[in-house]
C-alpha positions as CSV (number, residue, x, y, z in Angstrom):
1,M,97.9,125.5,129.4
2,N,95.3,127.4,127.3
3,G,92.8,129.4,129.2
4,R,92.4,129.5,132.9
5,A,92.5,126.8,135.6
6,T,90.6,126.8,138.8
7,L,92.1,126.2,142.2
8,G,90.6,125.3,145.6
9,L,92.5,125.9,148.9
10,V,91.7,123.9,152.0
11,G,93.1,125.3,155.2
12,A,93.5,128.9,154.3
13,R,93.7,130.5,157.7
14,G,97.5,130.0,158.2
15,H,100.4,132.2,157.1
16,T,101.2,130.0,154.1
17,G,97.6,130.0,152.9
18,A,97.6,133.8,152.8
19,E,100.8,133.8,150.8
20,L,99.4,131.4,148.3
21,I,96.2,133.4,147.9
22,R,98.4,136.4,147.0
23,L,100.3,134.4,144.4
24,V,97.1,133.0,142.9
25,A,95.7,136.5,142.7
26,A,98.6,137.7,140.6
27,H,98.8,134.6,138.4
28,P,97.8,135.1,134.7
29,G,96.0,131.8,134.4
30,L,94.8,130.7,137.8
31,E,91.5,131.5,139.4
32,L,90.7,130.9,143.1
33,A,87.4,129.0,143.2
34,F,87.1,128.5,146.9
35,V,89.0,128.8,150.2
36,S,88.1,126.7,153.2
37,S,88.7,127.8,156.8
38,R,86.5,126.9,159.6
39,E,87.7,129.8,161.8
40,L,87.1,132.4,159.1
41,A,83.9,131.0,157.5
42,G,81.7,133.6,156.1
43,Q,84.2,136.4,156.1
44,R,85.6,138.0,152.9
45,V,89.0,136.9,151.8
46,D,90.0,140.4,150.8
47,A,89.5,141.5,154.5
48,H,92.3,139.2,155.5
49,V,94.7,139.0,152.6
50,A,96.2,142.2,151.1
51,G,96.5,141.9,147.4
52,F,93.4,139.9,146.9
53,S,90.3,141.5,145.4
54,G,86.8,140.2,144.8
55,A,83.8,139.0,146.7
56,L,85.1,135.5,147.5
57,R,84.4,134.4,151.1
58,Y,85.9,131.7,153.3
59,E,83.7,128.7,153.8
60,T,83.6,125.5,155.9
61,L,84.3,122.6,153.7
62,D,84.2,119.0,154.9
63,P,85.8,116.2,153.0
64,S,82.6,114.9,151.5
65,A,81.8,118.3,150.0
66,L,85.2,118.7,148.3
67,A,85.0,116.0,145.7
68,G,82.0,117.7,144.0
69,R,83.6,121.1,143.5
70,G,85.0,120.3,140.1
71,V,88.2,122.3,140.3
72,D,91.4,121.7,138.3
73,A,93.6,121.7,141.4
74,V,93.4,121.5,145.2
75,V,96.0,122.7,147.7
76,L,95.8,121.1,151.1
77,A,97.3,123.6,153.6
78,L,96.4,121.6,156.6
79,P,98.3,120.4,159.7
80,N,100.0,117.0,159.5
81,D,97.7,114.1,159.6
82,K,94.6,116.1,158.7
83,G,94.5,115.8,154.9
84,A,93.8,112.1,154.4
85,P,89.9,112.3,154.6
86,F,90.0,114.9,151.8
87,V,92.2,112.8,149.6
88,A,90.0,109.7,150.3
89,E,86.8,111.5,149.3
90,I,88.4,112.7,146.1
91,D,89.5,109.2,145.3
92,R,86.0,107.8,146.2
93,A,84.3,110.2,143.9
94,G,86.6,109.3,141.0
95,A,87.7,112.9,140.6
96,S,91.2,113.7,139.4
97,P,92.3,117.2,140.2
98,V,95.9,117.9,140.8
99,I,96.5,117.8,144.6
100,V,99.4,119.6,146.2
101,D,99.8,118.7,149.9
102,L,101.7,121.2,152.0
103,S,101.8,118.9,155.0
104,A,104.3,116.1,155.6
105,D,101.7,113.4,155.1
106,H,102.9,112.3,151.7
107,R,106.5,113.2,151.6
108,F,107.5,109.7,152.4
109,D,105.0,108.1,150.0
110,D,106.5,106.9,146.7
111,A,103.1,107.1,145.1
112,W,103.3,110.9,145.3
113,Y,105.7,113.1,143.3
114,Y,108.0,115.0,145.7
115,G,108.1,118.5,144.3
116,L,111.4,120.3,144.9
117,P,111.6,121.4,141.3
118,E,115.3,122.5,141.2
119,L,116.2,119.0,142.2
120,T,113.3,116.8,141.1
121,R,111.6,118.4,138.1
122,G,113.3,115.8,135.9
123,R,111.2,113.1,137.7
124,Y,107.9,114.9,137.0
125,A,105.9,112.9,134.5
126,G,102.4,114.2,134.8
127,Q,101.7,113.0,138.3
128,R,98.5,114.4,139.8
129,R,99.5,114.0,143.5
130,I,102.3,116.2,144.7
131,A,104.0,116.4,148.1
132,N,105.3,119.9,148.7
133,P,108.7,119.7,150.6
134,G,109.2,121.1,154.1
135,C,110.8,124.5,154.5
136,Y,113.8,123.3,156.5
137,A,114.2,120.3,154.2
138,T,114.2,122.5,151.2
139,A,117.0,124.6,152.6
140,M,119.0,121.6,153.5
141,Q,118.6,119.8,150.2
142,L,119.5,122.9,148.1
143,A,122.6,123.5,150.2
144,I,123.8,119.9,150.1
145,A,122.9,118.7,146.6
146,P,125.8,120.2,144.7
147,L,128.3,118.4,146.9
148,L,126.3,115.2,147.3
149,E,128.8,113.0,145.5
150,D,131.7,114.5,147.3
151,I,130.7,114.1,151.0
152,A,132.1,111.6,153.5
153,G,130.1,110.9,156.6
154,P,127.2,112.7,158.1
155,V,126.2,116.3,157.1
156,Q,125.5,118.6,160.0
157,C,122.8,121.2,159.6
158,F,122.2,124.0,162.1
159,G,118.9,125.7,161.2
160,V,117.2,128.8,162.6
161,S,113.6,129.8,161.6
162,G,111.4,132.7,162.3
163,Y,108.4,131.9,164.4
164,S,105.9,131.9,161.6
165,G,107.2,128.4,160.9
166,A,105.5,127.2,164.1
167,G,102.1,128.1,162.6
168,T,99.2,130.0,164.1
169,T,98.2,127.6,167.0
170,P,99.7,129.3,170.1
171,S,102.8,127.7,171.5
172,D,106.1,128.7,173.1
173,R,107.7,128.5,169.6
174,N,105.4,131.3,168.1
175,D,105.1,133.4,171.2
176,P,107.0,136.7,170.6
177,E,107.3,137.3,174.4
178,Q,108.8,133.9,175.0
179,L,111.2,134.3,172.1
180,R,112.3,137.9,172.9
181,D,116.1,138.0,173.3
182,N,116.1,134.2,172.9
183,L,117.0,131.4,170.6
184,M,114.9,128.3,171.3
185,P,116.2,124.9,170.3
186,Y,113.8,122.0,169.8
187,A,113.5,118.5,168.3
188,L,117.3,118.3,168.2
189,A,117.4,114.7,167.0
190,G,115.0,113.0,164.6
191,H,113.1,116.1,163.4
192,I,110.8,115.1,160.5
193,H,112.6,117.4,158.1
194,E,115.9,115.7,159.0
195,R,114.4,112.3,157.9
196,E,112.9,114.0,154.8
197,A,116.1,115.5,153.6
198,A,118.0,112.3,154.3
199,R,115.5,110.2,152.4
200,Q,115.5,112.4,149.3
201,L,119.3,112.9,149.2
202,G,120.2,109.3,150.2
203,A,122.6,110.8,152.7
204,D,123.2,110.8,156.4
205,V,121.8,114.2,157.5
206,E,121.9,115.5,161.1
207,F,119.7,118.5,161.8
208,M,119.4,120.8,164.8
209,P,116.5,123.3,164.5
210,H,116.0,126.5,166.5
211,V,113.4,129.3,166.5
212,A,114.4,132.9,166.7
213,P,112.4,136.1,167.5
214,H,112.1,137.2,163.8
215,F,108.8,136.4,162.1
216,R,109.9,134.9,158.8
217,G,113.0,133.4,157.1
218,I,115.3,130.5,157.6
219,T,119.1,130.4,158.0
220,M,120.7,127.0,157.4
221,T,124.4,126.5,158.1
222,V,125.6,123.2,156.6
223,N,128.8,121.5,157.6
224,L,130.1,118.9,155.0
225,H,133.1,116.6,155.2
226,L,134.7,116.0,151.8
227,R,136.1,112.7,150.4
228,E,139.0,114.6,148.7
229,P,140.5,118.0,149.6
230,A,139.1,121.0,147.8
231,G,139.6,124.7,147.8
232,A,136.8,127.3,148.4
233,G,136.9,128.3,144.8
234,A,136.3,124.7,143.6
235,V,133.5,124.2,146.0
236,A,131.8,127.4,145.0
237,A,132.1,126.4,141.3
238,R,130.1,123.3,142.0
239,Y,127.2,125.4,143.2
240,R,127.5,127.7,140.2
241,E,127.4,124.7,137.9
242,R,124.5,123.0,139.6
243,Y,122.3,126.0,139.8
244,A,123.1,127.7,136.5
245,G,119.9,129.1,135.0
246,E,117.8,128.6,138.1
247,P,116.0,131.9,138.6
248,L,115.0,131.2,142.2
249,V,118.6,130.3,143.4
250,E,120.9,133.2,143.9
251,L,124.5,132.5,144.7
252,V,126.3,135.1,146.8
253,D,129.9,135.4,148.0
254,A,129.3,136.4,151.7
255,P,127.1,134.4,154.1
256,P,123.6,135.4,153.2
257,W,121.4,137.2,155.8
258,V,118.0,136.1,156.7
259,S,116.8,139.7,156.8
260,R,117.6,140.0,153.1
261,I,115.6,137.0,152.0
262,A,112.4,137.8,154.0
263,G,109.5,138.4,151.5
264,R,111.5,137.1,148.5
265,H,110.6,134.0,146.6
266,G,113.9,132.3,146.1
267,V,116.9,131.0,148.1
268,Q,120.3,132.5,148.6
269,I,123.3,130.3,149.0
270,G,126.8,131.5,149.9
271,G,129.5,132.1,152.4
272,V,131.5,129.0,151.3
273,A,134.3,128.4,153.7
274,V,136.8,125.5,153.6
275,S,139.1,124.2,156.4
276,G,142.9,124.5,156.1
277,D,143.2,120.8,155.0
278,G,140.5,121.2,152.4
279,R,138.4,118.4,153.8
280,R,135.6,120.3,155.5
281,A,133.3,122.8,153.7
282,V,130.7,125.1,155.3
283,V,127.9,126.7,153.3
284,V,124.9,128.9,154.3
285,A,121.5,128.9,152.7
286,T,118.6,131.3,153.5
287,L,115.0,131.3,152.3
288,D,111.6,132.6,153.3
289,N,109.9,129.7,155.0
290,L,106.5,130.9,153.9
291,L,107.5,131.4,150.3
292,K,110.2,129.2,148.7
293,G,109.7,127.0,151.8
294,A,106.0,126.6,151.1
295,A,103.7,128.8,148.9
296,T,106.2,129.7,146.1
297,Q,107.2,126.1,145.8
298,A,103.6,125.0,145.7
299,M,103.1,127.5,142.9
300,Q,106.0,126.0,141.0
301,N,104.4,122.6,141.4
302,L,101.0,123.8,140.4
303,N,102.4,125.4,137.3
304,L,104.3,122.3,136.2
305,A,101.2,120.1,136.8
306,L,98.7,122.4,135.1
307,G,100.9,123.1,132.0
308,F,101.8,126.7,132.8
309,G,105.4,128.1,132.8
310,E,107.0,127.0,136.0
311,F,107.5,130.5,137.2
312,D,104.3,132.0,136.1
313,G,102.8,134.3,138.8
314,I,106.0,134.3,140.8
315,P,107.8,137.6,141.0
316,L,111.4,137.0,140.0
């Protein structure tokens, strides 16, 4: 894209909103036109987000006011089930900005492009409506995809997230005192990211999520049963082949540590282990739930939709 593009962010109070503001501030071709947050309305953005400069202030923006803002793209960083009025007003006004929705509202809607670029960029054909994948679902899909044609039966995924994944609304799952010296299981069957990953992969995925006392980062341990016996070297080779040339996917030999991915923009996959009979493989993926699990992925999708290089503004 020639020149600069303007971006509006709706729902900027949360952790992901702050990360996205930082990415936009460092982008060579994006300009933040407005940020909407009812709780922070009137306050300067640079007072809350390190790395952002300028006089821009948070504002309260209702759906009817959004359509007339004339920006090139809008990111909806709202809780599930809260974005529909904003989309409806944009449609009613006949406006056509790129919309990237960070919630789950459109991940099951075939009218929206599902934007996990490492797996779906080949399906991008100029769509203006983009559903950003869930953080757990991103980790699961990237860990499973290279072996998708080789699996037999359900894939078991044991996920552990830092408590930032539970958002900013107070709950047991983001209360450091409740989580101290603890590992908190929740939604152990039917989690929405389980259904999301299963739908996108066309596979039977079983997911067991947990929250840990650390702030950010996901560890996903994936157990796969194989149709034909294979050695660890052959399994690892499938990952190298699938992710060759992907700057945000780093393959490592040992199981990756969540402490080493926090604050980084990609995913690490490694620790490939195979059972003695070669019919069961285990692999571990880690990513920062606020970055590759949300804001960084949104930036990839914005770049693709606005005609920038996919990784513009993303520290590699």
